[in-house]
C-alpha positions in Angstrom: 67.5 83.5 72.5 64.7 84.6 74.9 63.1 87.7 73.5 63.1 89.2 77.1 66.9 88.9 77.1 67.1 91.0 73.9 65.1 93.8 75.6 67.5 93.7 78.6 70.8 93.7 76.6 71.8 97.2 77.6 70.5 96.7 81.1 72.9 93.7 81.5 75.9 96.1 81.0 74.4 99.2 82.6 77.2 99.5 85.2 79.8 99.4 82.5 78.0 102.0 80.4 77.8 104.3 83.4 81.5 103.9 84.2 82.6 104.4 80.6 80.4 107.5 80.1 81.7 109.0 83.3 85.3 108.4 82.1 84.5 110.2 78.8 82.9 113.1 80.6 86.0 113.5 82.8 88.2 113.6 79.7 85.9 116.2 78.0 85.9 118.4 81.1 89.6 118.1 81.9 90.9 120.7 79.4 88.5 123.4 80.8 89.3 122.9 84.5 92.3 124.7 86.0 95.0 122.5 87.5 94.3 123.6 91.1 90.7 122.5 90.7 91.2 119.2 88.9 90.5 117.4 92.3 86.8 118.0 91.5 87.2 115.4 88.8 87.8 112.7 91.4 84.4 113.6 92.9 82.9 112.9 89.5 84.7 109.6 89.3 83.4 108.6 92.7 79.9 109.7 91.7 80.2 107.5 88.6 81.2 104.5 90.7 78.4 105.1 93.1 75.8 105.3 90.3 77.3 102.0 88.9 76.8 100.4 92.2 73.2 101.4 92.2 72.7 99.9 88.8 74.5 96.7 89.9 72.2 96.5 93.0 69.2 96.9 90.7 70.4 93.9 88.7 70.9 91.8 91.8 69.4 88.3 91.4 68.8 88.5 87.6 70.3 86.2 85.1 70.6 87.3 81.5 72.7 86.0 78.6 72.9 88.7 75.9 74.7 90.0 72.9 74.5 86.8 71.0 75.7 84.6 74.0 78.8 86.7 74.6 77.9 88.3 78.0 76.3 86.7 81.0 74.8 88.7 83.9 74.6 86.3 86.8 75.4 86.1 90.5 79.1 85.4 89.7 79.5 88.5 87.5 77.5 90.7 90.0 79.8 89.7 92.8 82.8 90.8 90.8 81.1 94.0 89.7 80.8 94.9 93.4 84.5 94.0 94.0 85.8 95.9 91.0 83.8 99.0 91.9 85.1 98.8 95.5 88.7 98.6 94.0 88.0 101.6 91.9 86.6 103.6 94.8 89.5 102.8 97.1 92.0 103.5 94.4 90.5 106.9 93.7 90.3 107.7 97.4 94.0 107.0 98.1 95.1 108.7 94.9 93.7 112.2 95.4 96.2 113.5 98.0 99.1 111.4 96.6 98.9 112.5 93.0 98.4 116.1 94.1 101.6 116.0 96.1 103.4 114.4 93.2 102.1 117.0 90.7 100.4 114.4 88.5 96.8 115.5 89.2 95.5 115.0 85.7 91.9 114.3 84.8 92.9 111.3 82.6 94.2 109.6 85.8 90.7 109.1 87.0 89.3 108.4 83.6 91.8 105.6 83.1 90.9 104.1 86.4 87.3 104.0 85.3 88.2 102.6 81.8 90.3 99.9 83.5 87.4 99.1 85.8 85.0 98.7 82.8 87.5 96.2 81.3 87.6 94.2 84.5 83.8 94.1 84.6 83.7 92.8 81.0 86.2 90.1 81.8 84.0 88.8 84.6 80.8 89.0 82.6 82.3 87.5 79.4 81.2 84.0 78.4 82.8 84.5 75.0 86.6 84.4 74.8 86.5 87.4 72.5 84.7 89.5 75.1 87.1 88.4 77.8 90.0 89.3 75.5 88.4 92.7 74.8 88.0 93.4 78.5 91.6 92.4 79.1 92.9 94.8 76.5 90.8 97.7 77.8 92.2 97.0 81.3 95.7 96.5 80.1 96.0 99.6 77.9 94.6 101.7 80.7 97.0 100.3 83.2 100.1 100.7 80.9 99.4 104.4 80.7 98.8 104.7 84.5 102.1 103.0 85.2 103.9 105.7 83.2 101.9 108.6 84.6 105.0 110.2 86.2 106.5 111.2 82.9 109.7 112.8 84.3 110.5 109.8 86.4 112.8 107.3 84.6 111.6 104.4 86.8 108.0 105.1 85.9 108.9 105.2 82.2 110.7 101.9 82.7 107.8 100.3 84.5 105.3 101.3 81.8 107.5 100.1 79.0 108.3 96.7 80.6 104.7 96.2 81.5 103.6 97.1 77.9 106.1 95.0 76.1 105.5 91.9 78.2 101.8 92.5 78.3 101.6 92.7 74.5 103.6 89.5 74.3 101.2 87.7 76.7 98.2 89.0 74.8 99.5 87.4 71.7 99.7 84.1 73.5 96.1 84.5 74.7 94.8 85.4 71.3 96.6 82.5 69.7 95.1 80.2 72.3 91.6 81.5 71.5 92.3 80.9 67.8 93.4 77.3 68.3 90.3 76.6 70.5 88.0 78.1 68.0 89.6 76.2 65.2 89.1 72.8 66.9 86.0 73.3 69.0 84.2 75.5 66.4 83.1 77.9 69.2 84.5 80.7 71.3 81.8 80.7 74.0 82.0 78.6 77.1 78.8 76.8 76.3 79.9 75.6 72.9 83.4 74.7 74.2 81.9 72.6 77.1 79.6 70.8 74.7 82.5 70.1 72.4 84.5 68.5 75.2 81.5 66.5 76.4 80.9 65.1 72.9 84.3 63.5 72.5 88.0 63.5 73.0 89.6 66.9 72.2 92.5 67.2 69.7 96.1 68.0 70.5 95.6 71.5 69.0 92.8 72.1 71.5 95.2 71.3 74.4 97.8 73.6 72.8 95.1 76.4 72.9 94.5 75.7 76.6 98.2 75.9 77.3 98.3 79.3 75.6 95.4 80.5 77.7 97.3 79.5 80.8 100.2 81.6 79.6 98.0 84.6 79.0 96.2 84.5 82.2 99.3 83.6 84.1 100.9 86.9 83.1 97.8 88.9 84.2 97.7 87.3 87.6 101.6 87.4 88.0 102.1 83.6 88.3 105.5 82.1 87.9 107.1 81.9 85.3 105.1 84.8 83.9 105.9 87.2 86.7 109.0 88.9 85.4 107.3 92.3 84.9 105.8 92.5 88.4 108.7 93.8 90.6 109.9 96.5 88.2 106.4 97.6 87.3 105.3 97.8 91.0 108.4 99.7 92.0 108.4 102.2 89.2 104.7 103.0 88.9 103.2 105.8 91.1 102.3 104.0 94.4 98.6 104.7 94.1 98.7 103.0 90.7 100.7 100.1 92.2 98.0 99.6 94.7 95.4 99.4 92.0 97.6 97.1 89.8 98.2 94.8 92.7 94.5 94.0 93.2 92.5 95.0 90.1 94.1 93.2 87.2 94.8 90.2 89.5 91.1 89.9 90.5 89.9 90.3 86.9 92.4 87.8 85.6 91.2 85.2 88.2 87.6 86.0 87.5 88.0 85.1 83.8 90.5 82.3 84.6 88.0 80.6 86.9 85.0 81.0 84.7 86.7 79.5 81.6 88.5 76.7 83.3 85.5 75.6 85.5 82.6 76.3 83.2 84.2 75.4 79.9 87.2 73.1 80.6 85.9 71.1 83.6 85.5 67.9 81.5 89.3 67.9 81.0 90.2 69.0 84.5 92.7 66.1 85.0 94.7 67.4 82.0 95.2 71.0 83.2 95.1 70.7 87.0 98.6 69.1 87.0 100.0 72.1 85.1 98.4 74.6 87.5 99.6 72.5 90.4 103.2 73.0 89.3 102.6 76.7 88.6 101.0 77.3 92.0 103.9 75.7 93.8 106.5 77.6 91.9 104.6 80.8 92.3 104.4 80.4 96.1 108.0 79.5 96.6 109.5 82.0 94.1 107.3 84.8 95.5 108.1 84.2 99.1 111.7 83.4 98.8 112.4 86.4 96.6 110.5 88.7 99.0 112.9 87.6 101.8 115.8 89.6 100.4 114.1 92.7 99.2 115.1 96.1 100.7 112.4 98.1 99.0 108.9 97.7 100.4 107.2 98.0 97.0 109.4 95.2 95.6 108.7 93.2 98.7 105.0 93.6 98.2 105.4 92.8 94.5 106.8 89.4 95.3 104.3 89.0 98.1 101.6 89.6 95.4 103.2 86.8 93.3 103.1 84.4 96.3 99.4 85.2 96.9 98.6 84.4 93.3 100.0 81.0 94.1 97.6 80.6 97.0 94.6 81.8 95.0 95.4 79.4 92.1 94.7 76.5 94.5 91.1 77.5 94.3 91.1 76.8 90.5 93.0 73.5 90.9 90.5 72.2 93.4 87.7 72.7 90.8 84.7 72.5 93.1 82.3 74.9 94.8 84.3 75.1 98.0 87.5 76.0 96.2 85.8 78.5 93.9 84.0 80.3 96.8 87.2 80.3 98.7 88.9 82.0 95.7 86.2 84.7 95.7 86.6 85.3 99.4 90.4 85.4 99.1 90.2 88.1 96.3 88.0 90.3 98.4 90.2 89.9 101.5 93.4 90.5 99.5 91.9 93.7 98.0 91.2 95.2 101.4 94.5 94.3 103.1 96.7 95.1 100.1 95.2 98.5 99.4 95.5 99.2 103.1 99.2 98.4 103.3 100.0 100.4 100.1 98.0 103.4 101.5 100.1 103.3 104.7 103.3 103.0 102.6 102.3 106.1 100.7 101.8 108.1 104.0 105.1 106.8 105.5 107.2 107.2 102.5 110.4 109.2 102.7 110.9 112.5 101.0 112.0 111.9 97.4 109.9 108.7 96.9 111.9 106.7 99.4 110.4 103.3 100.0 113.3 101.5 101.6 112.3 99.1 104.4 115.0 100.4 106.7 113.3 103.8 106.7 110.5 102.2 108.7 112.8 102.0 111.8 111.1 103.7 114.7 108.0 104.7 112.8 105.8 103.8 115.8 107.3 106.6 117.9 106.4 109.3 115.4 103.3 107.8 113.8 101.8 105.2 116.2 98.4 104.9 114.5 99.8 104.4 111.1 102.3 101.9 112.4 99.4 100.0 114.1 97.5 100.0 110.8 100.5 98.8 108.9 101.0 96.0 111.5 97.4 94.8 111.1 97.6 94.7 107.3 100.9 92.9 107.3 99.7 90.3 109.8 96.7 89.8 107.7 98.8 89.2 104.6 100.9 86.8 106.6 97.7 84.9 107.7 97.5 85.7 111.4 94.1 85.3 113.1 91.7 87.1 113.5 92.2 88.8 110.2 90.8 88.3 106.7 94.1 86.9 105.5 93.9 84.0 108.0 90.3 83.0 107.0 91.2 83.3 103.3 94.0 80.8 103.6 91.9 78.6 105.8 89.2 78.3 103.2 91.6 77.8 100.3 93.7 75.2 102.1 90.6 73.4 103.6 89.2 73.1 100.1 92.5 71.5 98.9 92.5 69.1 101.8 88.9 68.0 101.2 89.6 67.4 97.5 92.7 65.3 98.3 95.4 67.8 97.6 96.9 67.4 101.0 100.5 68.0 99.7 99.5 71.2 98.0 97.8 72.5 101.1 100.9 71.6 103.2 103.1 73.5 100.7 100.8 76.5 101.1 101.1 76.4 104.9 104.9 76.1 104.6 105.0 79.1 102.3 102.8 81.1 104.7 105.3 80.3 107.4 108.1 81.7 105.2 106.2 84.9 104.5 106.0 85.6 108.2 109.6 86.6 108.3 109.5 89.4 105.8 106.2 90.7 107.0 107.3 90.7 110.6 110.6 92.3 109.7 108.8 95.5 108.9 106.9 95.3 112.2 110.1 94.7 114.2 111.7 97.7 112.5 108.7 100.0 113.4 108.5 99.0 117.0 111.9 97.7 118.1 114.5 99.7 116.3 115.5 103.4 116.9 114.5 105.8 114.1 117.2 106.2 111.4 115.6 109.3 109.9 113.4 112.3 110.5 109.8 111.5 109.7 108.0 114.3 107.9 104.8 115.8 109.4 101.8 114.2 107.9 98.4 115.5 106.9 96.1 112.6 106.3 93.3 113.8 104.0 89.7 112.9 104.4 89.6 110.6 101.4 92.8 108.7 102.5 91.3 108.3 106.0 88.1 106.9 104.5 90.1 104.4 102.4 92.1 103.3 105.5 88.9 102.9 107.6 87.2 100.8 104.9 90.3 98.6 104.5 90.8 98.2 108.2 87.2 97.4 108.9 87.0 94.9 106.1 90.2 93.2 107.1 89.0 92.7 110.6 85.3 92.1 109.8 86.1 89.3 107.3 88.5 87.7 109.9 86.0 87.8 112.8 82.8 87.2 110.8 83.5 85.7 107.4 80.3 83.6 107.2 78.2 86.1 105.4 80.6 86.7 102.5 81.6 83.0 102.2 77.9 82.0 102.0 77.3 84.6 99.4 80.4 83.3 97.4 79.1 79.8 97.6 75.7 80.9 96.3 77.1 82.6 93.2 79.6 80.0 92.1 77.0 77.5 91.3 76.5 79.0 87.9 80.1 77.9 87.0 79.2 74.3 87.4 75.9 74.4 85.6 76.4 74.0 81.9 72.9 74.2 80.2 72.0 72.1 77.1 70.6 75.3 75.7 71.1 79.0 76.5 67.5 79.7 77.3 67.5 77.3 80.2 69.8 79.8 82.0 66.8 82.0 82.6 65.0 79.4 84.8 67.7 79.5 87.5 67.8 82.0 90.3 71.2 83.7 90.5 71.4 84.0 94.2 
């Protein structure tokens, strides 16, 4: 290993260190702060995320493999560091007013968001299957607790328990897959696994390990048939947590999924691409068809999230730079529009945690601005131009067509057409149906307003001018397709 890389070991994980330390400080301060002043802890969490962004920016353009070839700082992981910190910031912003209203304003809420974010960042930086698993468990354990934060709500308890039980089950599959791969390849880092595959034909046990990896990551990204936890967990968890769950774990899962299957398993792409093809098709159809009949908007968005996982999986199946960069662009776009739609859902909810779709009837009369924002975010999720959702699907489907997956792209377009019905159903209710209830007076806090502005601006900006982000994505995915003969040669390549 390059001696210089040894000196920069801690520097390569500086953002994670900042996030974790900030989380511990919040936990230590929490018992000494009166309940009515615990909101100040959210300021500390935001400060920690801001400092982590500064450290991430200072590492921009560097490429370091450290901790005995287990962690890689490169353009790819830096892109996801920015994305995960954006998710954390938006999640904290939309949570402040909501959890105060719901009387769950606890310091550990913000600490768990930070711990989960550190786990996501480790998953993106991990080039060892053990580090990826460690990051996944840190993320999962934090999210299980967040889902059950409303202790006196039976649905929240049910959501946390189901998520925990099925999550533990999927973690076992993932760990067993890692064991089989290590037993056959003799390595658990992507460099060693890639060299093993290039040296000869892998054994049946190795393919079994790959299958178990697909099961483990399939659960985390909510792909069919590993999606069973999603609707109940999304509905029962506090809505601010649901917003975080819908984008954070999904982005982290795909970050690790893409790095492993492209960097390590690309030599056997013909063996696993067919399995992912079937999973992607099933995920799109099951998610969209099930969403058609939902009467609760959180369950509808849960199945919508499943469908989007199917679209994003196409980027892995394509297995080239165009598909991989389209996947990164899609994750950023999905983050902005999905957090936006959940934020509006929080504001328009009925007293007593009512999230029934029929309650949106006539919302445009009482809350025209929020109704307009909801319309923009829903149209973006459906893939209407000129929004980020349209450009995301355009890049993903274009990559599939150019690689010869014309049928898969056509199935994606058909499913996008199906999704238009349930997204526009909400819009029609807001604008074309008389109100069926009294809408409560709203006080949109400063933090919530900032989150909405960021989400709206990003959704429209990426739809009108996507070139900058897509070019950045293309410049950082090159590292996935470069497998060095020795680790030291990584340092001779510029990350961006």
